[in-house]
BANUVO-783720 format. One record per residue (C-alpha): y, z, x; residue in three letters; residue number from 1. Coordinates in steps of 0.02 Angstrom, whole numbers, m for minus. Example, Ala and Ser with C-alpha at 12.3 -4.5 7.8 and 13.67 -1.06 7.14 Angstrom:
2
site north=m225, up=390, east=615, code=ALA, pos=1
site north=m53, up=357, east=684, code=SER, pos=2
END
This chain:
101
site north=m1, up=m3, east=8, code=PHE, pos=1
site north=107, up=m101, east=m7, code=PRO, pos=2
site north=21, up=m262, east=10, code=PRO, pos=3
site north=23, up=m327, east=175, code=GLY, pos=4
site north=16, up=m168, east=269, code=THR, pos=5
site north=m108, up=m172, east=420, code=PRO, pos=6
site north=m266, up=m76, east=382, code=ASP, pos=7
site north=m260, up=28, east=539, code=ASP, pos=8
site north=m86, up=93, east=507, code=GLN, pos=9
site north=m94, up=286, east=497, code=GLN, pos=10
site north=m4, up=363, east=337, code=PRO, pos=11
site north=154, up=458, east=422, code=VAL, pos=12
site north=254, up=590, east=314, code=MET, pos=13
site north=443, up=606, east=358, code=THR, pos=14
site north=524, up=782, east=321, code=THR, pos=15
site north=596, up=706, east=173, code=THR, pos=16
site north=422, up=659, east=102, code=ALA, pos=17
site north=358, up=836, east=137, code=ILE, pos=18
site north=504, up=921, east=49, code=VAL, pos=19
site north=462, up=794, east=m107, code=HIS, pos=20
site north=291, up=853, east=m112, code=SER, pos=21
site north=323, up=1027, east=m101, code=ILE, pos=22
site north=449, up=1019, east=m231, code=ALA, pos=23
site north=324, up=915, east=m346, code=PHE, pos=24
site north=194, up=1053, east=m327, code=MET, pos=25
site north=330, up=1187, east=m362, code=LEU, pos=26
site north=398, up=1109, east=m516, code=ALA, pos=27
site north=224, up=1055, east=m579, code=PHE, pos=28
site north=149, up=1230, east=m561, code=SER, pos=29
site north=300, up=1316, east=m637, code=SER, pos=30
site north=283, up=1191, east=m790, code=LEU, pos=31
site north=93, up=1224, east=m802, code=ILE, pos=32
site north=135, up=1416, east=m797, code=VAL, pos=33
site north=256, up=1376, east=m946, code=ALA, pos=34
site north=129, up=1306, east=m1042, code=CYS, pos=35
site north=16, up=1455, east=m1047, code=PHE, pos=36
site north=164, up=1570, east=m1064, code=VAL, pos=37
site north=196, up=1475, east=m1226, code=MET, pos=38
site north=29, up=1465, east=m1278, code=ALA, pos=39
site north=13, up=1668, east=m1262, code=PHE, pos=40
site north=191, up=1691, east=m1343, code=ARG, pos=41
site north=174, up=1583, east=m1495, code=SER, pos=42
site north=m23, up=1615, east=m1529, code=ARG, pos=43
site north=25, up=1719, east=m1678, code=ARG, pos=44
site north=177, up=1630, east=m1751, code=THR, pos=45
site north=126, up=1461, east=m1717, code=ASN, pos=46
site north=m50, up=1414, east=m1696, code=GLY, pos=47
site north=m22, up=1235, east=m1664, code=THR, pos=48
site north=104, up=1257, east=m1536, code=LEU, pos=49
site north=m12, up=1389, east=m1453, code=ALA, pos=50
site north=m150, up=1242, east=m1447, code=LEU, pos=51
site north=m47, up=1107, east=m1392, code=VAL, pos=52
site north=33, up=1221, east=m1249, code=SER, pos=53
site north=m132, up=1272, east=m1183, code=ALA, pos=54
site north=m218, up=1099, east=m1198, code=ALA, pos=55
site north=m71, up=1035, east=m1110, code=THR, pos=56
site north=m83, up=1184, east=m976, code=GLY, pos=57
site north=m269, up=1126, east=m957, code=ILE, pos=58
site north=m232, up=942, east=m936, code=ALA, pos=59
site north=m91, up=930, east=m821, code=LEU, pos=60
site north=m181, up=1009, east=m666, code=PRO, pos=61
site north=m322, up=898, east=m724, code=LEU, pos=62
site north=m221, up=738, east=m703, code=LEU, pos=63
site north=m153, up=797, east=m537, code=ILE, pos=64
site north=m323, up=826, east=m458, code=ALA, pos=65
site north=m385, up=677, east=m523, code=LEU, pos=66
site north=m238, up=570, east=m455, code=GLY, pos=67
site north=m243, up=675, east=m282, code=MET, pos=68
site north=m429, up=637, east=m266, code=ALA, pos=69
site north=m395, up=451, east=m315, code=GLN, pos=70
site north=m528, up=457, east=m469, code=VAL, pos=71
site north=m387, up=368, east=m563, code=VAL, pos=72
site north=m247, up=279, east=m462, code=ALA, pos=73
site north=m123, up=421, east=m406, code=THR, pos=74
site north=37, up=336, east=m481, code=GLY, pos=75
site north=m58, up=313, east=m643, code=VAL, pos=76
site north=m108, up=500, east=m647, code=ALA, pos=77
site north=52, up=578, east=m600, code=PHE, pos=78
site north=134, up=447, east=m725, code=TYR, pos=79
site north=21, up=506, east=m858, code=LEU, pos=80
site north=52, up=689, east=m806, code=ALA, pos=81
site north=249, up=673, east=m814, code=ALA, pos=82
site north=237, up=585, east=m989, code=MET, pos=83
site north=124, up=731, east=m1061, code=LEU, pos=84
site north=241, up=849, east=m975, code=ALA, pos=85
site north=394, up=777, east=m1058, code=TRP, pos=86
site north=306, up=758, east=m1227, code=LEU, pos=87
site north=263, up=939, east=m1233, code=TRP, pos=88
site north=428, up=991, east=m1186, code=LEU, pos=89
site north=493, up=893, east=m1332, code=ALA, pos=90
site north=362, up=971, east=m1447, code=ILE, pos=91
site north=418, up=1143, east=m1392, code=VAL, pos=92
site north=618, up=1099, east=m1409, code=CYS, pos=93
site north=577, up=1042, east=m1592, code=THR, pos=94
site north=490, up=1187, east=m1624, code=ALA, pos=95
site north=629, up=1306, east=m1559, code=ALA, pos=96
site north=763, up=1201, east=m1655, code=MET, pos=97
site north=677, up=1234, east=m1828, code=ARG, pos=98
site north=637, up=1431, east=m1792, code=GLY, pos=99
site north=460, up=1406, east=m1750, code=ARG, pos=100
site north=437, up=1479, east=m1602, code=VAL, pos=101
END
């Protein structure tokens, strides 16, 4: 990657790439924790939100792991994880605006 790159080229992570990777892991770890916190917090008041939050909290690390293990193309897995995270956030915000959290 990208096409035309020599096969024997060693991957080198610049300082910027390392910081980007650390920030990604911190952000997604926090997001996963937030999913489980929301699932726990809303378990009595909104069972659907609790279920969606728990399912998202389980699916996010699975998608990231599948991408890192290259079971699924890394870019595709990370894109799906990001879209799932935004969808979960939209659901939580909508529930909060309606007073159902």
